[in-house]
C-alpha positions in Angstrom: 107.7 118.0 66.9 106.8 115.6 64.2 104.9 111.9 64.7 104.1 109.4 62.5 101.8 107.0 63.8 100.7 103.6 62.3 97.2 104.3 61.3 95.9 100.4 60.3 97.8 98.5 63.2 95.9 97.5 66.7 92.6 95.5 67.2 90.0 98.5 65.9 92.4 100.1 63.2 91.6 103.4 61.9 88.4 104.2 63.9 90.1 103.9 67.3 93.5 105.3 65.8 92.6 108.3 63.7 89.8 108.8 66.9 93.4 109.4 69.3 95.2 111.6 66.5 92.4 114.0 66.8 92.1 114.2 70.4 95.5 114.6 70.9 96.2 117.3 67.8 93.4 119.4 69.6 95.2 118.8 73.3 99.4 119.3 72.4 99.8 122.1 70.3 103.3 121.5 70.4 102.8 118.4 67.9 103.7 120.5 65.0 103.0 117.4 62.1 101.6 114.1 62.4 101.7 111.7 60.0 98.7 109.3 59.4 100.5 106.0 57.7 98.0 103.6 56.3 95.2 103.4 53.6 94.2 106.6 52.7 90.5 106.3 51.6 89.8 104.9 55.4 91.9 107.3 57.1 90.4 110.2 55.5 86.9 108.7 56.4 87.9 108.4 59.9 88.9 112.5 59.6 85.6 113.5 58.4 83.8 111.5 60.6 85.7 113.7 63.5 85.2 116.9 61.4 89.1 117.5 61.5 91.0 119.3 58.4 94.0 120.6 61.0 96.8 121.3 58.7 99.5 119.6 60.8 98.1 116.1 59.5 99.2 114.9 56.7 98.1 111.4 55.5 100.8 108.9 53.7 99.2 106.2 51.8 100.3 102.3 51.9 98.8 99.4 50.6 99.8 96.5 53.3 99.2 95.7 56.8 101.0 93.1 59.2 98.7 90.5 60.5 99.2 89.7 63.9 99.9 85.9 62.8 102.7 86.8 60.5 106.3 86.7 61.6 107.9 89.8 62.5 111.0 89.7 60.5 110.0 88.2 57.2 106.5 90.7 57.4 108.9 93.5 57.6 111.4 92.1 54.9 107.7 90.8 52.9 105.7 93.6 53.3 107.6 96.6 52.2 104.9 98.9 51.7 103.1 98.2 55.6 102.1 100.9 57.8 104.6 99.9 60.5 107.5 99.9 57.7 106.2 103.3 56.1 105.8 105.4 59.6 109.6 103.9 60.5 111.0 105.0 57.0 109.8 108.7 58.2 111.3 108.8 61.0 114.5 107.3 59.0 114.4 109.7 56.6 114.5 112.3 59.2 110.9 113.3 58.1 109.0 112.4 61.7 110.8 112.5 64.9 109.0 109.3 66.5 106.8 106.6 65.4 103.3 105.0 67.2 102.2 101.6 66.6 99.4 99.4 68.3 100.1 97.2 65.6 102.3 94.0 65.4 104.8 94.5 68.6 107.3 92.3 67.0 106.7 94.1 63.3 107.8 97.4 65.0 110.6 96.0 66.9 111.7 94.3 64.1 110.8 97.6 61.8 112.6 99.8 64.1 115.9 97.7 64.6 116.4 97.1 60.6 115.9 100.7 59.4 116.9 103.0 62.4 119.9 100.0 64.1 120.4 100.4 67.5 122.0 103.4 69.5 125.8 103.1 70.0 127.0 100.6 72.4 123.4 99.0 72.8 123.1 95.9 71.3 119.0 94.9 71.5 116.8 97.7 72.6 114.0 96.7 75.3 110.6 97.6 75.5 110.6 100.1 78.6 106.7 99.6 80.6 105.4 102.0 83.0 103.3 100.3 85.9 101.6 102.3 89.2 102.1 101.2 92.8 100.9 103.3 95.8 104.2 105.1 96.4 105.6 105.9 92.4 105.1 104.4 89.3 108.5 102.3 87.9 109.8 101.3 84.7 109.5 97.6 83.4 112.3 96.9 81.3 112.6 94.8 78.8 108.4 94.1 78.8 108.9 91.4 75.5 111.5 92.7 72.9 114.0 90.7 73.9 113.3 86.8 75.1 116.8 85.8 74.9 118.5 88.4 75.9 122.2 87.9 77.4 123.4 89.8 80.5 125.5 92.3 79.2 122.1 93.3 77.5 120.4 93.5 80.9 123.0 95.8 82.0 122.1 98.1 79.2 118.3 97.8 80.2 119.6 99.1 83.7 121.3 101.9 82.5 118.3 102.9 79.5 115.3 102.7 82.0 117.5 104.5 85.1 117.8 107.3 81.7 114.1 107.2 81.2 113.1 107.1 84.9 115.6 110.1 85.6 114.5 112.3 82.8 110.7 112.0 81.6 109.2 110.4 85.0 111.3 112.6 87.4 112.9 110.5 89.3 116.6 112.3 90.1 118.3 108.9 91.7 116.3 106.1 90.1 116.9 102.8 92.4 117.1 99.7 90.2 116.1 96.1 91.2 116.8 93.4 89.4 114.0 90.7 88.8 115.1 87.5 90.5 114.0 84.2 92.9 115.1 85.6 96.2 117.0 88.7 97.8 120.3 86.7 98.2 123.3 86.8 95.2 123.5 83.6 95.4 119.8 83.1 94.3 118.4 82.9 90.3 119.9 81.2 87.4 123.8 81.8 86.1 122.6 84.8 83.9 120.6 86.8 86.9 123.7 85.8 88.8 125.9 87.1 86.5 123.8 90.4 85.7 123.8 90.9 89.5 127.9 91.2 89.5 127.6 93.9 86.5 125.1 96.1 88.3 126.9 96.1 91.8 129.9 97.0 90.0 127.8 100.0 88.0 127.5 103.4 88.6 123.8 102.6 88.7 121.5 102.8 92.2 121.3 99.4 92.3 119.4 97.9 95.3 119.8 94.3 94.4 117.7 91.2 93.5 113.8 91.7 94.2 111.3 89.2 93.9 107.9 89.5 92.4 106.1 90.5 95.7 108.7 93.8 95.8 107.3 95.0 92.9 104.7 96.6 94.6 105.5 95.8 98.7 108.5 97.6 98.2 108.9 99.4 94.8 112.1 100.5 92.9 111.8 102.8 90.4 113.7 100.5 87.7 112.7 97.0 87.2 114.9 95.0 85.1 114.6 91.5 83.6 114.0 89.8 80.0 111.8 90.0 77.9 110.1 87.0 78.1 109.9 87.8 82.0 108.8 91.2 81.6 106.3 89.8 79.4 104.6 87.7 81.5 104.8 90.1 84.6 103.1 92.6 82.4 100.5 90.8 81.4 99.7 89.3 84.6 99.6 92.6 86.0 97.0 94.0 83.6 94.7 91.0 83.9 95.0 90.9 87.6 93.9 94.9 87.6 90.8 94.2 85.7 89.6 90.9 87.9 89.8 93.0 90.7 87.4 95.5 89.9 85.2 92.7 88.2 85.3 91.0 92.1 84.6 94.8 93.8 81.5 95.7 91.3 80.3 92.0 92.3 80.3 91.7 95.6 79.8 96.1 96.3 76.2 95.1 94.4 75.3 91.8 96.5 73.6 93.6 99.0 71.7 97.8 99.4 74.1 98.3 102.2 77.3 98.0 99.8 75.4 99.8 97.3 75.5 102.7 99.2 79.0 102.1 100.3 80.2 101.9 96.3 78.5 104.8 95.8 80.1 107.1 99.3 83.4 105.5 98.2 82.7 106.2 94.3 85.3 108.9 94.1 87.6 106.8 95.4 87.4 104.0 94.1 87.6 105.9 90.0 90.7 107.3 91.0 92.4 103.9 91.6 91.0 102.8 88.5 92.3 105.7 86.2 95.4 105.1 88.2 95.8 101.4 86.8 94.0 102.2 83.5 96.7 101.4 80.6 95.0 103.8 78.5 96.2 106.8 81.0 99.6 105.6 80.3 99.1 105.4 76.5 102.1 103.0 75.1 106.0 101.9 76.2 109.0 103.4 74.4 111.4 101.4 72.8 114.3 102.2 74.4 117.8 101.5 72.5 116.9 102.1 69.1 118.6 105.2 66.8 115.3 106.8 66.8 112.0 106.7 69.5 109.1 104.0 68.8 106.4 103.8 71.1 104.6 100.5 70.9 100.8 101.1 72.4 98.4 98.1 73.8 97.0 96.2 70.5 93.5 97.2 72.4 94.1 101.2 72.3 91.0 103.2 72.3 91.2 106.7 71.1 91.8 107.7 74.9 95.3 105.6 75.0 96.3 106.9 71.3 96.3 110.2 72.5 98.5 109.5 75.3 100.9 107.0 73.2 101.2 110.7 70.8 102.1 112.5 74.6 104.4 109.6 75.5 106.5 109.8 72.1 106.5 113.8 72.3 107.6 113.6 75.9 110.4 111.2 74.7 111.4 113.9 71.9 111.5 116.6 74.3 113.4 115.4 77.1 116.1 114.1 74.5 116.1 110.9 76.0 118.4 109.0 72.9 120.8 111.5 73.4 121.8 110.5 77.3 121.1 106.9 76.8 124.1 107.1 74.2 125.8 109.7 76.9 125.5 107.1 79.8 126.8 104.0 78.1 129.7 106.5 76.7 130.9 107.2 80.4 130.4 103.6 81.7 132.6 102.5 79.3 135.3 105.2 79.9 134.9 103.9 83.2 134.7 100.1 83.2 137.0 99.0 80.3 136.6 95.4 81.4 133.1 95.6 80.4 134.0 97.8 77.3 133.9 95.2 74.5 130.5 94.0 75.9 128.7 97.3 75.3 130.0 98.6 72.3 
């Protein structure tokens, strides 16, 4: 497996990204080639700090970095030698099987769409974020790639999310829910009402509309929404997770008796913290592009980068894209009335 890592993206740049790359190479022998793309002097300096001279590493020099203030589409066109563009180029030329980036999400999406194009039958790609509940993990799609989605695109997201849930997460027949304002099919805006009809007619295991409270009280395996709603859900969940542990820590330290109780329950707290820690999940695949692109958190630690590389390797191994193409092809054949919308 050959993976290209944008070694300049994210909030912390090469130190965390190269550190995570070294961790991944030491743990995952099935990564046969790792391209580190960016300022070669900075990358090589970090490699020396880790005393890493792994022969699987290839440093690809680039002279530009996409800043968070840059417009995504214009940055891809103006900064042709940016680390994220050069990393995507490696996938386009077949030298790498996947790209991982913790940098400008919009630029990674734009570069992937422009250079790799979308899979047959897919109009726009969607970010598939994996979130935990007490009983399962679910795919939230779209988590921010397409904020002005059309109904047919949400239908495509449902198929892509189902493929990822089945082939990577291991759910045999993933349940699918559509985020709306109420459970009844008459609830929601005009777009969600139209998507509801499409999903109901499809072969997917669609259980109907779900409200925000259902995400964790009565979870499904695939949660479908547009990128605007999905990104708000994702960022809210991240914030709540951090806040709850801060509240717990504050309250448990208030009295000696609580401190003793906290010590006795330490393992349970640590288990829950790991379960809700974004570092453990690594990154989110951008499903629908003709290649594999993993979007990592901007504040990724070395552990998060290592796990983002793991997610990339899993997507390569499970052949997610061919399965998506097959599912869409099958749907087009059996539902000719929707065929033009899914081309």
